[in-house]
C-alpha positions as CSV (number, residue, x, y, z in Angstrom):
1,M,28.2,-19.2,-51.7
2,D,26.2,-21.7,-49.9
3,E,28.0,-21.3,-46.5
4,L,26.6,-17.9,-46.2
5,Y,23.2,-19.5,-45.4
6,K,22.1,-21.8,-42.7
7,P,19.3,-24.1,-42.6
8,I,16.2,-22.8,-40.6
9,K,15.5,-25.0,-37.5
10,P,11.8,-25.2,-36.8
11,K,11.3,-24.4,-33.0
12,R,10.1,-26.8,-30.6
13,I,6.7,-26.3,-29.3
14,S,8.2,-25.4,-25.7
15,E,10.1,-22.3,-27.2
16,E,7.1,-21.0,-28.8
17,I,5.5,-21.1,-25.3
18,V,8.4,-19.4,-23.7
19,E,8.7,-16.7,-26.5
20,Q,4.8,-16.1,-26.0
21,I,5.0,-15.8,-22.2
22,K,8.1,-13.9,-22.3
23,A,6.6,-11.5,-24.5
24,L,3.3,-11.0,-22.5
25,I,5.9,-10.2,-19.3
26,F,7.9,-7.7,-21.2
27,K,4.8,-5.9,-22.7
28,G,3.2,-5.7,-19.2
29,N,0.2,-7.9,-20.1
30,L,1.2,-10.1,-17.5
31,K,2.2,-8.1,-14.3
32,P,4.8,-8.8,-11.3
33,G,2.9,-11.0,-8.8
34,E,0.3,-12.1,-11.3
35,A,-0.4,-15.8,-11.3
36,L,-0.8,-17.8,-14.5
37,P,-3.8,-19.9,-15.0
38,P,-3.6,-23.5,-13.8
39,E,-1.7,-25.8,-15.9
40,R,-4.5,-27.7,-17.4
41,A,-6.3,-24.8,-18.3
42,L,-3.2,-22.9,-19.6
43,S,-2.3,-25.9,-21.7
44,K,-6.0,-26.0,-23.3
45,S,-5.8,-22.3,-24.2
46,L,-2.5,-22.6,-25.7
47,N,-3.4,-25.9,-27.4
48,V,-0.3,-27.8,-26.3
49,S,0.3,-30.8,-24.4
50,R,0.9,-30.4,-20.5
51,V,4.7,-32.1,-20.9
52,S,5.6,-29.1,-23.5
53,L,4.0,-26.4,-21.1
54,R,6.0,-27.7,-18.0
55,E,9.2,-27.8,-19.9
56,A,8.4,-24.2,-21.0
57,L,7.7,-22.9,-17.4
58,N,10.8,-24.6,-16.0
59,T,12.8,-22.6,-18.8
60,L,11.0,-19.7,-17.6
61,Q,11.6,-20.3,-14.2
62,G,15.1,-21.0,-14.6
63,M,15.5,-17.4,-16.5
64,G,14.0,-15.8,-13.4
65,L,10.8,-14.5,-15.0
66,L,8.5,-17.1,-13.1
67,E,8.2,-18.5,-9.6
68,I,6.6,-21.4,-8.0
69,Q,4.6,-20.1,-4.8
70,Q,2.7,-21.9,-2.2
71,G,-0.1,-24.1,-3.4
72,N,1.8,-24.4,-6.8
73,R,0.9,-21.2,-8.1
74,T,2.9,-19.9,-11.0
75,C,3.7,-16.3,-10.6
76,V,5.4,-13.5,-12.6
77,R,8.3,-12.4,-10.6
78,P,9.7,-8.8,-11.3
79,I,12.4,-8.6,-14.1
80,T,14.9,-6.9,-11.8
81,T,14.7,-9.8,-9.2
82,R,18.2,-11.5,-9.9
83,S,20.2,-8.2,-10.6
84,I,18.8,-5.9,-8.1
85,H,17.1,-7.8,-5.3
86,D,19.3,-10.5,-4.3
87,P,22.2,-8.2,-3.8
88,L,19.9,-5.9,-1.9
89,V,18.7,-8.8,0.4
90,S,21.9,-9.2,1.7
91,F,22.6,-5.4,2.3
92,S,19.5,-4.9,3.9
93,K,19.3,-8.0,6.1
94,N,23.0,-7.1,7.4
95,S,21.5,-4.3,9.6
96,R,18.0,-2.7,10.7
97,S,19.7,0.8,9.4
98,N,20.2,-0.3,5.9
99,I,16.4,-1.0,5.6
100,L,16.0,2.7,6.2
101,K,18.5,3.1,3.3
102,V,16.5,0.8,0.9
103,F,13.4,2.8,2.0
104,E,14.9,5.9,1.1
105,I,15.5,4.5,-2.3
106,R,11.8,3.4,-2.4
107,K,10.6,6.8,-1.5
108,Y,12.4,8.7,-4.2
109,L,11.6,6.1,-7.0
110,E,7.8,6.3,-5.9
111,I,7.9,10.2,-6.0
112,G,8.8,9.6,-9.8
113,S,6.2,6.9,-10.3
114,V,3.6,8.9,-8.7
115,S,4.3,11.9,-10.7
116,L,4.1,9.8,-13.8
117,A,0.9,8.3,-12.6
118,A,-0.8,11.7,-12.3
119,E,0.2,12.4,-16.1
120,R,-0.9,9.0,-17.7
121,A,-3.5,7.5,-15.4
122,T,-6.6,6.1,-17.3
123,S,-10.0,6.6,-16.1
124,E,-10.2,2.8,-15.3
125,E,-6.9,3.1,-13.2
126,I,-8.2,6.1,-11.4
127,E,-11.5,4.1,-10.9
128,Q,-9.4,1.2,-9.4
129,L,-7.6,3.4,-6.9
130,E,-11.2,4.8,-5.7
131,K,-12.0,1.3,-5.2
132,I,-8.9,0.5,-2.9
133,L,-9.6,3.8,-0.9
134,K,-13.1,2.5,-0.3
135,V,-11.7,-0.8,1.1
136,M,-8.8,1.5,3.2
137,E,-11.9,3.4,4.8
138,E,-13.8,0.3,5.6
139,D,-10.6,-1.3,7.3
140,L,-10.4,1.6,9.2
141,K,-14.0,1.8,10.3
142,E,-13.8,-2.1,11.2
143,N,-10.3,-1.4,12.9
144,R,-8.5,-3.7,10.6
145,L,-4.9,-3.2,9.9
146,G,-5.3,-2.8,6.2
147,A,-1.7,-3.7,5.1
148,K,-3.1,-5.6,1.7
149,A,-5.2,-2.6,0.6
150,D,-2.0,-0.1,1.3
151,L,0.1,-2.4,-1.0
152,D,-2.6,-2.8,-3.6
153,F,-2.6,1.3,-3.8
154,H,1.0,1.7,-4.3
155,T,1.3,-1.0,-6.8
156,T,-1.5,0.4,-8.8
157,L,0.0,3.6,-8.9
158,A,3.2,2.1,-10.1
159,E,1.0,0.4,-12.8
160,A,-0.6,3.4,-13.9
161,T,2.8,4.7,-14.9
162,H,2.5,2.7,-18.0
163,N,6.1,2.2,-17.8
164,Q,6.8,-1.7,-17.4
165,A,10.4,-1.1,-16.1
166,Y,9.1,1.2,-13.3
167,T,6.5,-1.5,-12.3
168,H,8.9,-4.2,-12.0
169,V,11.5,-2.0,-10.2
170,M,8.9,-0.8,-7.6
171,N,7.7,-4.2,-7.3
172,T,11.2,-5.4,-6.4
173,I,11.2,-2.8,-3.9
174,Y,7.9,-3.6,-2.4
175,D,9.2,-7.4,-2.4
176,L,12.2,-6.6,-0.6
177,L,10.6,-4.6,2.0
178,Q,7.6,-7.2,2.3
179,E,8.6,-8.5,5.8
180,E,9.3,-5.0,7.3
181,L,6.2,-3.6,6.0
182,R,4.2,-6.5,7.8
183,I,6.2,-5.7,11.0
184,A,5.3,-2.0,10.5
185,W,1.9,-2.7,10.1
186,G,1.5,-4.9,13.2
187,S,3.3,-2.4,15.5
188,V,4.1,1.1,14.1
189,F,0.7,1.6,12.5
190,R,-1.5,-0.3,14.9
191,K,-2.5,2.8,16.6
192,K,-5.8,4.2,14.7
193,D,-4.6,7.5,15.0
194,S,-1.7,6.7,12.6
195,R,-3.9,4.7,10.1
196,K,-6.1,7.9,10.1
197,K,-3.2,9.8,9.0
198,L,-2.1,7.3,6.3
199,F,-5.7,7.1,5.0
200,Q,-5.6,11.3,4.7
201,Q,-2.3,11.1,2.8
202,H,-3.6,8.2,0.5
203,Q,-6.6,10.3,-0.1
204,N,-4.6,13.6,-1.1
205,I,-2.3,11.2,-3.4
206,F,-5.3,10.0,-5.1
207,K,-6.7,13.5,-5.5
208,A,-3.6,14.6,-7.2
209,V,-3.6,11.7,-9.6
210,K,-7.3,12.0,-10.2
211,E,-6.9,15.8,-11.0
212,H,-3.8,14.9,-13.2
213,D,-1.2,17.0,-11.1
214,P,2.1,15.5,-11.1
215,Q,3.5,18.4,-9.1
216,R,1.1,17.8,-6.3
217,G,1.4,14.0,-6.6
218,A,5.0,14.1,-5.9
219,E,4.5,16.6,-2.8
220,E,1.8,14.5,-1.4
221,T,3.7,11.2,-1.9
222,L,6.9,12.9,-0.2
223,I,4.6,13.9,2.8
224,H,3.0,10.4,2.9
225,L,6.6,8.5,2.9
226,N,8.3,10.9,5.1
227,F,5.6,10.2,7.4
228,V,6.2,6.4,7.2
229,E,9.8,6.7,7.3
230,E,9.7,8.8,10.5
231,N,7.6,6.3,12.2
232,W,9.7,3.7,11.2
233,R,12.8,5.3,12.3
234,K,11.3,6.1,16.0
235,D,10.4,2.0,16.0
236,F,14.0,0.8,15.1
237,I,15.5,3.3,17.7
238,N,13.0,2.0,20.5
239,N,13.8,-1.8,19.6
240,I,17.7,-1.3,19.6
């Protein structure tokens, strides 16, 4: 009879830390790209030694949930990074035309995410989107490219789905296309007329989300991403 039961082993402090941070990531309290507090502050908040904290962070990094970025910042990685991102990196780097195929994935995923955001966005998220639009408008007036505000707008829309799986998948796609987006903003969208069109398209998407109109949100997103895709395609052809 005694063989049915196994002694309960007390968890190590580092294991407790791993479980807590893992839970925060999976519940969406810690979002992809978000930085953890500095080691000293985090160990104080958790009331643990820095040795135990380092051990836990190394474990989480090995699990693919965290990454150390420039300046020793510890950030949350998208859950899908290893399973989706790595094969797609090899695929997309194989040829420029493959980038457009990855963008096509983004396009139809984002149509769905904006539709969900239009249904589920809270007043706080709508307010945040409005603030980002104001930054975009200021960037346009000052003739700044505005790439950061553009990314902030799209990631905020993904978060407004209130579906952590969607958020992680979209962030994986954005991360994958990061270099191409940077090039696009430096070449394709350097013209102010193009950026004016982008701003208007973002405004239209925002209005649909604010009015909680999923169908219009999907339609406006398709118009926007078709415009981006068409400009990318022209740039790729001109640079073959």
